[in-house]
C-alpha positions as CSV (number, residue, x, y, z in Angstrom):
1,M,5.0,-24.8,-0.5
2,T,8.4,-25.1,-2.2
3,E,11.5,-24.4,-0.1
4,P,12.9,-20.9,-0.6
5,T,16.1,-20.6,-2.7
6,S,19.2,-19.3,-1.0
7,A,19.5,-15.5,-0.7
8,Q,22.5,-15.6,-2.9
9,E,20.6,-17.5,-5.7
10,L,17.6,-15.2,-5.2
11,F,19.6,-12.1,-6.3
12,K,21.9,-13.8,-8.7
13,G,22.5,-12.0,-12.0
14,R,20.9,-8.7,-10.8
15,H,22.7,-5.5,-11.8
16,F,22.1,-3.9,-8.4
17,D,23.3,-5.2,-5.0
18,Q,20.7,-7.1,-3.0
19,E,20.9,-4.5,-0.3
20,I,19.6,-1.8,-2.7
21,I,16.8,-4.1,-4.0
22,I,15.7,-5.1,-0.5
23,L,15.8,-1.4,0.6
24,C,13.7,-0.2,-2.3
25,V,11.1,-2.9,-2.0
26,R,10.9,-2.6,1.8
27,W,10.4,1.2,1.7
28,Y,7.9,1.0,-1.2
29,L,5.8,-1.4,0.8
30,A,6.1,0.1,4.2
31,F,5.9,3.8,3.7
32,K,3.7,6.3,1.8
33,L,6.1,6.7,-1.1
34,S,5.5,6.4,-4.8
35,S,8.1,4.6,-7.0
36,R,9.1,8.0,-8.4
37,D,9.7,9.2,-4.8
38,L,12.1,6.3,-4.3
39,V,13.9,7.1,-7.6
40,Q,14.7,10.6,-6.3
41,M,15.7,9.3,-2.9
42,M,18.1,6.8,-4.5
43,A,19.5,9.5,-6.8
44,E,20.5,11.5,-3.8
45,R,22.6,8.5,-2.8
46,G,24.2,8.3,-6.2
47,I,22.1,5.3,-7.4
48,A,20.4,5.7,-10.7
49,L,17.1,3.8,-11.0
50,T,13.9,4.0,-13.0
51,H,10.5,3.6,-11.3
52,T,9.7,0.6,-13.5
53,T,12.7,-1.2,-12.1
54,I,11.4,-0.8,-8.6
55,L,8.0,-2.0,-9.6
56,R,9.5,-5.1,-11.3
57,W,11.4,-5.8,-8.1
58,V,8.2,-5.6,-6.1
59,Q,6.5,-8.2,-8.4
60,R,9.6,-10.4,-8.4
61,Y,10.5,-10.5,-4.8
62,V,7.4,-10.1,-2.7
63,P,6.4,-13.8,-3.1
64,E,9.9,-14.8,-2.1
65,F,10.0,-12.4,0.9
66,E,6.6,-13.8,2.1
67,K,8.0,-17.4,2.0
68,R,10.9,-16.4,4.2
69,W,9.0,-14.4,6.7
70,S,6.3,-17.0,7.0
71,R,8.7,-19.4,8.7
72,Y,8.7,-17.1,11.7
73,A,4.9,-16.3,11.8
74,R,3.3,-16.3,15.2
75,P,-0.1,-17.9,15.7
76,V,-3.1,-15.6,15.5
77,G,-6.1,-15.5,17.9
78,D,-9.3,-17.3,17.4
79,S,-11.7,-14.3,17.4
80,W,-11.8,-13.0,13.9
81,R,-13.1,-9.6,12.8
82,V,-13.9,-9.8,9.0
83,D,-14.8,-7.0,6.6
84,E,-14.4,-6.0,3.0
85,T,-13.1,-2.8,1.6
86,Y,-12.6,-1.8,-2.0
87,L,-10.2,-0.2,-4.4
88,K,-10.0,0.5,-8.2
89,I,-8.0,-1.3,-10.8
90,K,-8.0,0.3,-14.2
91,G,-11.2,2.1,-13.3
92,Q,-13.0,-0.9,-12.0
93,W,-13.9,-1.5,-8.4
94,V,-12.5,-4.7,-6.8
95,Y,-12.9,-5.9,-3.3
96,L,-10.3,-6.7,-0.6
97,Y,-11.5,-9.2,2.0
98,R,-9.6,-8.9,5.2
99,A,-9.7,-10.4,8.7
100,V,-7.9,-9.4,11.8
101,E,-8.2,-10.9,15.3
102,K,-9.4,-9.0,18.2
103,Q,-5.9,-7.7,19.1
104,G,-5.6,-6.3,15.6
105,R,-3.1,-8.8,14.2
106,T,-3.7,-9.7,10.6
107,V,-5.3,-13.1,9.9
108,D,-5.6,-13.2,6.1
109,F,-6.7,-11.2,3.1
110,L,-8.0,-11.9,-0.4
111,L,-8.4,-9.6,-3.4
112,S,-11.5,-10.5,-5.4
113,R,-13.1,-9.1,-8.6
114,R,-16.5,-9.7,-7.0
115,R,-18.1,-9.3,-3.6
116,D,-20.3,-12.4,-3.4
117,I,-20.8,-15.7,-1.7
118,A,-18.2,-17.5,-3.8
119,A,-15.5,-14.9,-3.0
120,A,-16.3,-15.0,0.8
121,K,-16.1,-18.8,0.7
122,R,-12.7,-18.7,-0.9
123,F,-11.5,-16.2,1.7
124,F,-12.8,-18.3,4.7
125,S,-11.5,-21.5,3.2
126,R,-8.0,-20.2,2.7
127,A,-7.9,-18.5,6.1
128,T,-8.9,-21.7,7.9
129,R,-6.3,-23.7,6.0
130,Q,-3.6,-21.4,7.1
131,H,-4.6,-20.6,10.6
132,G,-7.0,-23.2,11.7
133,V,-10.7,-22.9,12.7
134,P,-11.7,-19.7,14.6
135,R,-13.8,-19.8,17.7
136,V,-15.9,-16.8,16.6
137,I,-16.3,-14.7,13.5
138,T,-17.6,-11.2,13.6
139,L,-19.1,-9.9,10.4
140,D,-20.9,-6.8,9.2
141,G,-24.5,-7.0,7.9
142,Y,-23.6,-8.0,4.4
143,A,-25.7,-11.1,3.7
144,A,-23.3,-12.9,1.3
145,S,-20.7,-13.3,4.0
146,H,-23.2,-14.8,6.4
147,R,-24.4,-17.2,3.7
148,A,-20.9,-18.2,2.8
149,V,-20.2,-19.2,6.4
150,A,-23.4,-21.1,6.6
151,K,-22.6,-23.0,3.4
152,L,-19.1,-23.8,4.7
153,K,-20.6,-25.2,7.8
154,E,-23.0,-27.4,5.7
155,V,-20.0,-29.0,3.9
156,G,-17.9,-29.3,7.0
157,T,-15.2,-26.8,6.1
158,L,-16.2,-24.9,9.2
159,P,-17.6,-26.8,12.2
160,G,-21.0,-26.0,13.6
161,R,-19.5,-24.8,16.8
162,V,-18.0,-21.7,15.2
163,R,-20.1,-18.7,16.4
164,V,-21.1,-16.0,14.0
165,R,-22.1,-12.5,15.1
166,S,-22.7,-9.1,13.7
167,C,-21.5,-6.1,15.7
168,K,-20.2,-2.9,14.0
169,Y,-18.6,-1.8,17.3
170,L,-16.5,-5.0,17.4
171,N,-15.5,-4.6,13.8
172,N,-14.1,-1.2,14.3
173,V,-10.6,-2.8,14.6
174,V,-10.7,-4.2,11.1
175,E,-12.2,-1.1,9.6
176,Q,-9.4,1.0,11.2
177,D,-6.9,-1.6,9.9
178,H,-8.3,-1.1,6.3
179,R,-7.2,2.6,6.5
180,R,-3.6,1.7,7.0
181,I,-3.6,-0.4,3.8
182,K,-5.5,2.1,1.7
183,Q,-3.3,5.0,2.9
184,R,-0.3,3.1,1.7
185,I,-2.0,2.3,-1.7
186,R,-3.0,5.9,-2.4
187,P,0.5,7.3,-3.3
188,M,0.9,4.4,-5.8
189,L,-1.6,6.2,-8.1
190,G,-3.6,3.2,-9.1
191,F,-3.1,-0.3,-10.4
192,K,-3.3,-1.3,-14.0
193,R,-3.6,-5.1,-13.6
194,F,-5.4,-7.3,-11.1
195,E,-2.3,-9.6,-10.8
196,T,0.0,-6.7,-10.1
197,A,-2.3,-5.3,-7.5
198,T,-2.5,-8.7,-5.8
199,V,1.2,-9.1,-5.4
200,T,1.7,-5.5,-4.2
201,I,-1.1,-5.8,-1.6
202,R,0.6,-9.1,-0.4
203,G,3.7,-7.0,0.2
204,I,1.9,-4.2,2.0
205,E,0.2,-6.7,4.2
206,L,3.6,-8.3,4.9
207,A,5.0,-5.0,5.9
208,E,2.0,-4.3,8.2
209,K,2.4,-7.7,9.9
210,I,6.1,-6.9,10.5
211,K,5.1,-3.6,12.2
212,K,2.5,-5.5,14.3
213,N,5.3,-7.9,15.6
214,Q,3.6,-11.0,14.1
215,F,6.9,-12.8,13.6
216,N,9.0,-14.5,16.2
217,I,12.4,-13.5,15.1
218,R,14.1,-13.7,18.5
219,P,16.5,-16.4,17.4
220,L,17.9,-13.9,14.8
221,T,18.0,-10.7,16.8
222,E,20.7,-11.2,19.4
223,K,23.1,-8.9,17.6
224,I,20.7,-7.2,15.2
225,V,19.8,-3.6,15.8
226,T,18.6,-2.2,12.4
227,A,15.9,-3.1,9.9
228,P,18.3,-3.8,7.1
229,E,20.2,-6.2,9.3
230,L,17.0,-7.9,10.3
231,W,15.8,-8.4,6.7
232,S,19.2,-9.7,5.6
233,A,19.1,-12.3,8.5
234,V,15.6,-13.4,7.6
235,L,16.4,-13.8,3.9
236,A,19.6,-15.6,4.6
237,A,18.2,-18.0,7.2
């Protein structure tokens, strides 16, 4: 991963102050607001924006924000609850693979055009690269996910000691977590492009991880009391 550019360079040449950009992106990702809602809210503060400007900011800055926050990520647990949910992009169903650990902290996610063995293998491979090998994986009854884990064990991506189980009761935690993501997506009134949806969901997942206290930001918070101050400190660090 490349080193993040400085906060000053990140916003260089932008017409609006970085505080306005961060605020709009942060609120769009964290709250049940449409881009047009944000336009009206900013207008009440004397700031004239278009909804397309906000959407462009989301696409431009979410990857950069992820890089900066990831430096403070806490480790996740080794008991993973894995499930897939679905959403529409331009009228077509796509699938969002997600894993949380037993305490509800987000492990990883992957947006895929297909729900099959190959997609599940990509998801598990990426999750283990980022977070290490889990002790146990809880799946639903969908056969492709079980077969994907078995194939990854065959090639050594997952060691044989990783336990796999199916238990709908234990997977309630990830199913409930899906709802928070989908509730946030609903006011956005649909995605037109797969790539745009992927970046936006990355931002929503980042906002959820911040709410779940998945980042160790204690070194930055001695004199910080507000969310804007916290974000400015993370981006500037």
